[in-house]
C-alpha positions in Angstrom: 6.6 49.0 -42.1 7.0 52.4 -40.6 3.6 53.8 -39.5 4.3 57.5 -40.0 4.7 58.7 -43.6 5.1 62.0 -45.4 3.5 62.4 -48.7 4.9 65.0 -51.1 2.4 65.5 -54.0 3.3 67.8 -56.9 0.6 68.9 -59.4 2.0 70.7 -62.4 0.2 72.4 -65.2 2.2 73.9 -68.2 0.7 76.2 -70.8 1.9 76.9 -74.3 1.6 80.6 -73.9 0.9 83.1 -71.1 -2.7 82.6 -70.0 -5.1 84.3 -67.7 -6.3 81.9 -64.9 -9.6 82.5 -63.3 -10.0 81.7 -59.6 -8.8 78.2 -59.0 -10.4 76.0 -56.3 -8.1 73.4 -54.7 -9.5 70.5 -52.8 -6.3 68.9 -51.5 -6.8 69.3 -47.8 -8.0 66.4 -45.6 -11.7 66.9 -44.6 -12.3 68.2 -41.1 -12.3 65.3 -38.6 -9.8 63.1 -40.4 -8.0 61.6 -37.4 -4.7 60.3 -38.7 -3.3 63.6 -40.0 -0.1 64.9 -38.4 0.5 67.9 -40.5 -0.5 69.6 -43.8 1.2 72.3 -45.9 0.6 73.6 -49.4 2.8 75.7 -51.7 1.6 77.5 -54.8 3.6 78.8 -57.8 4.1 81.1 -59.5 4.1 84.1 -57.2 2.6 86.5 -56.6 -0.8 85.0 -56.0 -3.6 85.3 -53.4 -4.8 82.3 -51.4 -7.9 82.2 -49.2 -8.9 79.2 -47.2 -12.6 78.4 -46.6 -15.3 75.7 -46.6 -17.7 74.8 -49.3 -21.3 73.7 -48.9 -20.2 70.1 -48.2 -17.9 71.2 -45.4 -14.7 70.5 -47.4 -11.7 72.6 -46.6 -10.8 74.4 -49.8 -8.3 77.0 -51.0 -9.2 79.6 -53.6 -6.2 80.9 -55.5 -6.1 83.9 -57.8 -3.2 85.3 -59.9 -3.0 89.0 -60.8 -1.0 88.4 -63.9 -0.9 85.9 -66.8 1.1 82.8 -66.1 2.8 80.0 -68.1 2.6 77.4 -65.4 0.6 76.5 -62.2 2.2 74.3 -59.6 0.7 72.9 -56.3 2.9 71.1 -53.8 1.2 69.3 -50.9 3.2 68.0 -47.9 1.0 65.7 -45.8 2.2 63.7 -42.8 0.0 60.8 -41.7 -0.2 58.1 -39.1 -0.8 54.8 -41.0 -1.1 52.6 -37.9 -3.7 50.0 -38.8 -7.3 50.5 -37.6 -10.4 48.3 -37.5 -12.8 49.7 -40.2 -15.7 48.0 -38.5 -15.2 49.9 -35.2 -18.6 51.5 -35.2 -22.1 50.8 -33.9 -25.3 50.9 -35.9 -28.4 52.4 -34.3 -30.8 49.6 -33.3 -33.3 50.9 -35.8 -30.9 50.7 -38.7 -29.4 47.3 -38.2 -31.7 45.9 -40.9 -32.4 47.5 -44.2 -34.6 49.2 -45.1 -34.5 51.2 -41.9 -37.7 53.2 -42.5 -38.0 56.5 -40.6 -34.7 56.1 -39.0 -33.1 57.7 -42.0 -35.4 60.7 -42.5 -32.9 63.4 -41.6 -33.6 66.2 -44.1 -29.9 67.2 -44.1 -29.3 63.9 -46.0 -31.9 64.5 -48.7 -29.4 65.8 -51.3 -27.4 62.5 -50.9 -30.5 60.4 -51.7 -31.4 62.1 -55.0 -31.0 59.6 -57.9 -29.2 61.2 -60.8 -29.7 60.7 -64.5 -27.8 57.4 -64.5 -27.8 56.8 -68.2 -25.6 58.5 -70.8 -27.5 61.5 -72.3 -30.7 60.4 -70.6 -30.8 57.0 -72.2 -32.6 54.1 -70.6 -30.7 52.1 -68.0 -31.6 48.5 -68.3 -28.3 47.1 -66.9 -28.5 49.3 -63.8 -32.2 48.6 -63.4 -31.6 44.9 -63.4 -28.6 45.2 -61.1 -30.7 47.2 -58.6 -33.6 44.7 -58.8 -31.1 41.9 -58.0 -30.1 43.6 -54.7 -33.6 44.9 -53.9 -34.8 41.3 -53.9 -32.5 40.6 -50.9 -34.3 43.1 -48.7 -34.9 43.1 -45.8 -31.5 42.0 -44.6 -28.7 43.0 -42.2 -27.5 46.5 -43.2 -23.8 45.9 -42.7 -23.9 42.6 -44.6 -25.7 44.4 -47.5 -23.1 47.2 -47.7 -20.1 44.8 -47.5 -21.5 42.3 -50.0 -22.6 45.0 -52.5 -19.1 46.6 -52.4 -17.5 43.2 -52.9 -19.9 42.3 -55.8 -19.0 45.5 -57.7 -15.3 45.0 -57.2 -15.6 41.4 -58.5 -17.9 42.3 -61.4 -16.2 45.4 -62.7 -12.5 45.1 -63.8 -10.4 47.9 -62.6 -9.0 50.1 -65.4 -6.8 53.2 -65.2 -8.5 55.8 -67.4 -6.2 58.8 -68.1 -9.0 60.8 -69.7 -11.1 63.2 -67.6 -14.7 62.6 -66.6 -16.8 59.9 -65.0 -18.7 57.2 -66.8 -22.4 56.9 -66.0 -23.3 53.7 -64.0 -24.9 52.3 -67.2 -21.6 52.8 -69.1 -19.6 51.2 -66.4 -21.9 48.1 -66.3 -21.8 47.9 -70.1 -18.0 47.9 -70.2 -17.7 45.6 -67.2 -14.7 47.8 -66.4 -13.9 51.2 -65.1 -11.7 53.4 -63.0 -12.1 53.9 -59.2 -14.2 57.0 -59.8 -16.5 55.1 -62.3 -17.2 52.2 -59.9 -17.6 54.5 -56.9 -20.3 56.4 -58.9 -21.9 53.1 -59.8 -22.1 52.1 -56.1 -23.6 55.5 -55.2 -26.3 55.1 -57.8 -27.2 51.6 -56.5 -27.2 52.7 -52.8 -29.4 55.7 -53.5 -31.9 53.5 -55.3 -31.9 51.2 -52.3 -32.8 54.1 -50.0 -29.3 55.0 -48.6 -27.8 58.5 -48.5 -24.6 58.1 -50.4 -21.8 60.5 -51.5 -18.7 60.6 -53.6 -15.2 60.9 -52.0 -12.0 62.0 -53.6 -8.8 61.5 -51.7 -5.5 59.8 -51.2 -4.9 56.1 -50.8 -1.8 55.0 -48.9 -1.0 51.3 -49.4 2.0 49.0 -49.5 4.2 49.5 -52.6 4.2 46.2 -54.5 7.6 47.1 -56.0 9.4 47.9 -52.8 8.8 45.7 -49.7 8.2 47.6 -46.5 7.4 50.9 -48.3 4.2 52.8 -48.7 3.0 54.3 -51.9 0.2 56.7 -52.5 -2.2 57.7 -55.3 -5.2 59.9 -55.8 -8.2 57.7 -55.4 -12.0 57.7 -55.3 -14.5 55.8 -53.2 -18.1 56.0 -51.9 -19.6 56.6 -48.5 -23.0 55.5 -47.2 -24.7 57.0 -44.2 -26.2 54.7 -41.6 -27.7 56.0 -38.4 -25.4 55.4 -35.4 -22.3 54.8 -37.5 -22.5 57.9 -39.7 -20.6 57.9 -43.0 -19.1 54.5 -43.8 -16.4 54.4 -46.5 -16.7 51.7 -49.2 -14.0 51.1 -51.8 -15.2 49.4 -54.9 -11.7 48.9 -56.3 -10.6 46.6 -53.4 -14.1 45.6 -52.3 -13.2 46.6 -48.7 -14.3 49.2 -46.2 -12.2 52.4 -46.1 -9.5 52.2 -43.4 -6.4 54.1 -42.3 -5.0 54.4 -45.8 -8.0 56.3 -47.1 -7.5 60.0 -46.6 -10.6 61.9 -47.8 -10.0 65.3 -49.3 -13.4 66.2 -50.7 -16.9 64.7 -50.3 -19.9 65.7 -52.5 -23.1 64.6 -54.1 -21.5 64.2 -57.5 -17.9 63.5 -58.7 -17.6 66.8 -60.5 -18.1 68.7 -57.2 -15.1 66.8 -55.6 -12.5 67.5 -58.3 -9.0 68.1 -56.7 -8.6 71.2 -58.8 -11.1 73.2 -60.8 -11.2 76.7 -62.4 -11.3 78.5 -65.7 -8.4 79.5 -68.0 -7.8 81.0 -71.4 -7.9 78.7 -74.5 -4.5 77.1 -74.8 -2.6 73.8 -75.1 -2.1 72.6 -71.5 -0.1 69.6 -70.1 -0.6 68.0 -66.7 1.7 66.0 -64.5 1.3 64.6 -61.0 4.2 63.3 -59.0 3.9 61.6 -55.6 6.6 60.7 -53.1 6.1 58.8 -49.8 8.8 59.3 -47.3 9.1 57.6 -43.9 9.3 60.1 -41.1 11.4 58.1 -38.7 15.1 57.6 -39.7 15.4 54.2 -41.3 18.6 53.8 -43.3 17.4 51.4 -46.0 14.1 53.2 -46.8 14.4 55.8 -49.5 11.6 57.9 -50.9 9.3 56.2 -53.5 8.5 58.4 -56.5 5.2 57.8 -58.5 4.1 59.5 -61.6 0.6 59.8 -63.1 -0.9 61.4 -66.1 -4.4 61.8 -64.5 -6.0 60.5 -61.3 -7.9 57.3 -61.9 
């Protein structure tokens, strides 16, 4: 499989009448420090529009786009070249004080405090008996090796919760995900974050791209919008944990936005007039080196899972 690949990601909104769009925030740029990025480019339509790059409070690279006139469509095209050479996701070293969990004062960095706050994990403030029982099950294993805990917990959620593509917007509460025993990538990532925070970890939500082999075309890469979690451990920093596969994040995981909650990491957010809107996402992965028998691989989605 060719290691270098170009992703072309089209996001298209269509409106049933001319509408006024408020400022739109786009979080489709790899986070600073993402090492396997070769190039990134973004086109916006229609024109004219104003685009300003900046960083949000989480350090994400974001674009703020404004339109001076009403529009009938809003298109974003991302071209992202990456190096998908396999890496070892365990290539980090934990601080000696954090090799067993709980790590005590080793994790008292005040900058991590927002990522430890437990949210209202039940729908509409309801009790969370399923989540409470799940957390008790894992708390009973403490103290234990930190890395073993993270790996086994991620695998356990992947095995317990059946992956489901949910085209509707929003994220289920951890209690809802446990009650359904199914959920999308964003639902299970949020469940893992809730459990990690109750176990004393700093944890955050990640929205990004996932490159992986295309099961329908041998030797080709596909790509989808994806969500996973990160836990912070002294010495290693943020460790990516994918509850869909039960694995640590590796070269195929390209983080675009990190945040304390899923809503703060949405790929696109902003206000618009009341209207009937349709949405389409189209992704193509194209090998960068000239290989005669490898064509582009189109993928269509109604909504990121």
